[in-house]
N, C-alpha and C positions, 0 to 999 in steps of 0.2 A: 183520788180513787179514794174510798174511805178502806178506813181500815178495817180488814179482816178479823173476825175474833172467832179463833178455834178453838174447840174442845184440847187440850192441851195430851197427844197421845205422847204418852208413860215411857223413860227405860225400860226395857223390858227385863225385869230380872230371873236368875235364874240360879239355883244354887243346888249342891249337891255335898252335902256331908256326908261321910262315909260311916262310921259306926254312930250307934248314937248309944247312952246307957238305957238299962232295962227299963226308967224307970221314965224316962223322956220319952221311947219310943213308945210306952204302956198310954203319957199321958197323949202323944199326938194321932194313937191309934182310936180312943176313947172319943180324943176331938170328931172324929168323922164318919158321919156315916156314911153306913157299907146296904143300906136297901135294892140300888142297883135304881134309883129313881131318878125324877127332873131334876132333886136338887140334892145327888151323890155331892157333887163337889163341894156343898157347901158346909164350913164347919162350924163347929157350936162355941170354942176355946182356945188360946191359944198354948204351945206349945211354951218348954221352956225354953229361954232364949241362947246364942251364945254372941259371945262379947269377943271385939277384936279392936288394938290400937294400931294407928300409925302416927306415928310420932312426924309435929313439925318443924321444924327444921330450923337449928337451935344452931345461931353464929352469934349472939349476942345476948344477955339476958333480957333484954327490950325486942330482941329480931321475933319473939313469938309473935306481938300485936301486927305483922309489916304481913302474915299469911293466916289467911281462912280455909274454914273449913268447906267443903264445897257441896253439902246435902245428904241425903240421901242411896248411899251408894248402889248403883248398878251392881249385879250377881253371874257371874254368867253360872252353865249347866256341871260345872267342874268343881263350883262351887268357889271358883276365883272369883277378889272382890274389889273393883279399881275407885280409889279414891279419890276424889278429883281436892285440890289442895290452890287457890289464888296466893299467889306470891303479889308482889312491889311491882314487876313489871311481864309478867306471865302466868297460865296454869299448866299444873304439871299436874297426873294422874299415875301415883302409885297404883302394882297391879299387886295383890297381895291372898297369900295361897291359904286355907281355911285355919291354919293356922299360925298366920301369923307374916307366917317368911315370903320376901320381896323377890320379886320375879322380872318387872318391867317396869318402866315411863315415859312418858309421851308429855309434851309440851307445844303448842299450846290444848288442851280437852275438846272448843268443839262440842256438839252435839254425840253424847256418849251413849250409847245402847247396846246392852249388854245380849248377849246372842246364844241360844245352844253350846256353841261352841267359839270362845272368843269373843268378843267385843269392835262393835263398830263405831265408828268416830268418822265426824261431821265436820270440817270447819270452814267456816266464813272469815279469814281475816286480810283487815282492811290494813294499806300501806299508808300513814298517814302524810299527807306531805305529798304523796305522791298520782292519788285520783285515783287509785287501783285495789284490788285484793287479787287473792287467791283462792279457788273451791280444793281441794280435796279430799277422799274420802278415803278410811285406812278401815283394814281387818286385821287385828291382831289373835293371834293363838300360837302358843309354846312350840318355837320355832319353826313358825310361818307368820310371813308379814307381805300381807298381799293391796297393790297402792295405786287409786288411780286421783291423778291429777292434770293438772295444765290450764281449765279456764280461769282467766282475767274475771272482775266482775265490775261492775258499780255498784250495783246493790245483789245483797244473794239471804237466802235465808234457806233451813232446811228442816223437814220435821218425820220423825220418825217411821216407818210404815206400821202396818196391824200383823203385814206378815213377817216386819222382819228387818225387810232392808230400812231405804232411805227413799224419800224424796226430796229432790232441789231442785231452786229457783235462778238465776242471778242475770244479770242485764249483762252484758259482758262488753269488755273492753275495744277498741276505746271510743267514748260516744260523740267524739267529732265527724268521725264516721261513720253514724250512726249506730244505734245498742241490738245486739242479735238476743234477744230473751228466750230461757231454752229453759225448760225444764228436764230434767234430768234423772232418771229410774235405777238406783243399785238395788240387790240382791242382796244377802246377807253375809255373803261373802266380798262385797264391794268392787261384785263386776259390773261393768255399767250395761243394762239390758235395754234400756231404750232411752230417744231425746229428741224431744217437742220442742219445735222452733216457732213460737208464739206469733210472730211480729219482728220488724225492720223498724225504728225510727228513732228520730233523736227530738228530744232527748227520749229514753223510755216512759213506756207509762208502766204503774204500780200492779203488779200479778200477786196472784197466791196460787198455792196448788197442794194438795194433800190425794192424800191411795188409799182404797176402801179394802178392805175384807176381801173380794174377791180379785183384789188387783188393777182393776179399775183407777183411774185419776180422776177426780175431780178438778178447773184450772175458773179462777172466777180473772179473768185480767182486763187490761183497758187496751184497746183498739184506738191507734192515732188517725188524724193528728188531736182530735179533740177529746182523744181517749176516755170515749165511752164505755161503758161497764159491758161485758157480754162473763156467759155463763158455758161453759164447753165439758165435755169427755171425751177421754181419749183410751186405749187397751190398753195393755201390760205390752206391746212390742209398740205403744206409742205410734198406734193408725188412730185417729178420728172418729168415735163412737156417734157423734152428733154433730149439726151445724151449731158456730155460732146461737146462740140468745141471749136476751135480755134478760138481766139479775130481777127484774120486776115481778117477781111470782103472786100468783091472783093474793096464795093464802100466809105466805109468810112478810111481803112484804119485798122491800130489797134483800137478797141475799149476799151482796156484799157486805152487807152490817149483822151479818147470824150470825152463829157461832154452830162450830160442825161436830158430831160424834158419832165417829163410827161405830157401823150395826153389826153384829155378828152375822149375818144371812148379807152383808152387803149394801153398801150406796151410807149414808148417812142421816141420822135425826140434824132434829134444822131446832135451833133456840134464838126469839128475841125478845128482851126484856125479862130472862129470868125463867119464861111459857118453853115450851116443847112447841112448837105449834105445826110443821110438817115433818115427814121422811121422806127425803130425796133418794127416790133406788138409786140402783147403775143403772146408770143410760139415760136417767130421766130428766128433762130441764125444768117441769114443776113437780111441786110437791105435791104430796097425798097425806091427805089425815094421819096422825099420830092414833097407833092404839090409845085405848081410853086407863091401859095401866101411864101410859107415858105422860100422858096429858095429866094428867093427875100429880106427875111429878113436877112439878112446879119452883122455883127457887133453887132447883137439887142440880148435882152435879153425875154426869155416868162415868164408871170405865169401866171397862171390858173384862169380866173374871180369867182368871188363866185356860190357855185351853178354849176362849169362847164360849164355855157351858155358859154363861150368864153374863152381869152386871154386876160392880158395886155402888150401891147410891150413895151419894159424900152431901152432907146438908140436909138430912129429912130429921136428923135428931139432934137436941143440942144437949152434949154430954162434958159441956165444960170447955176450958181456957187447957190441958193441958192429955183429953183422952177424946175417943171422937168411937159413934157407934156409927157401926155400917150397912145397910138396907140388904140385903142378899136376894136376887130379884132373876129367876130365870129367861131364859130364852124368851119365851111367850106371856108374860108377866108377872109369872106363878112366884108367890111369895115365897122364899128359904131361909126365911128369919131374919137373924142378925148378928154384929160382929162385934165385941168391944176392944180397940185396939190403942191401948195405954200411950198415946203419943198423941199431941197437937195438932190438929187437924190441917192438912196439907205436908205434912215434915215428914209423911213414910210413902215406902212404891210397893207394890206386890210386885212379883215377877210370873214366868210364866210357869213353873212348875208351886205355883202358889207362896213361895218364899214371901214376907215382910223384913222390911229392911229399915234404921232411919241412925243417923248420925246427928252425935252433938261435939262440941269444940271442950276439952275438960282436962283439969290437971292430974298429974301422970307422977310418980318414983323420978322419972326420970324428965320431964319438963311438962309437956304442951303435948297433948295427942286428936286427934278425929278418932272418935269413942265411936265405932259402928254396934248395931244392936241390933241380931239375924234373928226373929221368928222362923224355923225353916218348917215346910209343908205343909205350912197353913192352909192352905186348898190344895185341891187334886188336883 
C-alpha cells in the first residue's frame, strides 16, 4: 500500500498560569479583539512570555551530549508542562508545574498529547529480536493514573484525535497464525471506547486511520490476499458507516497517497501535490469541491485554531528562517488577520486554550537544560 501522508494532528497544549502582572495582563487583553464577531478568537500580537528550564541529566562532563530535548512541549489545562528528553536507551517525560517544580516521569514517551486534565500517552514499543511489540495508552493526572495495555503487534501507529483522545492501529501478533489488524479508539481518559477489526491475513496489509471532529473514523486499508486498497468510515462505536469503496477518487485521484486535514465541521480537507483538491465529508467516500478560499491556499498547511474557531495557515508568507507569519482564517474562509511568532516555522505548537510554546537546548548556570518559552492565552 502506498504510504498515506496525513496532516499532523498537533499535540493539544493547554496552559493555565494563575496570576499575571498588571502589565502582562494589559498586554494580553489589548492583543485580543472584543467585538464578538467571527474573528473574536484572533489576536494581533503576542503577550509577554514565561520561561521554564528542565535540566538535562548530569552524570559526567560529557554526559549532556547523550541527551536531547524533545521539541515544543505540551502543556495541560492546569499549567503543567510535559518535557520529553531522549537519552541513550529511552525517552523520559518530566512533568513540571508552572513554577518549575518536578511532578512525575515516564519512559518511553510515545505519542504525548496534553488534555484539559493531564496528559495522554500512546506508546508503540517494538522489541528487537522478538519480532513483536506492545501497545499501551495511559492518562496521567495528579493522584490518578489510568492505563490500557495488552495488545501485541507486528506494526503499530497512533494519531491524537481532534477531540482529545487517540486512534491507534496495530497488526496483532502472532503473524504465523494470521494477523488481526485492528483500529482502537480511546477517549481523553485513556478508556477504550471502540475496537474495529478490519481483516485477518498472513502477512498483514498496510493500513491507516484517523478520527474527525464529529468522532467518525476514516480508514484506508488493503484487503488480502492482493492487498487492494479500500476506504471506509466507522462511527464512534466502531460500527461501519459505509461499505468498503475504492480509493480511486474522480476528483482527488488515489486517496491512499493524499494528505488529510480535519475540518471544523467534520470530515477532512484533501491535499495532493501541494494543492487542496477536495473535501471528504463524514461518511463520504468521494470528495466534493473544496471551497474557493481553501482552493486558493496552494502550498500551505492548515491547523485547527483553539476551540475549532478557525484555522491557522502555515507557509503562506515567508517571514525568514527565525520567525513565522501565520494567517488567521475563520471557519468559512473569512480573513481574521495574521500573527507574527518569533520562532522558526515548525518549531512551536499551539494549544486548546491558545497558548504557544517552544523549546531549545541551552546552557544554564547548572549545566545544560531544555529551555521552554510559553506565550499564554494568545488565542481565545
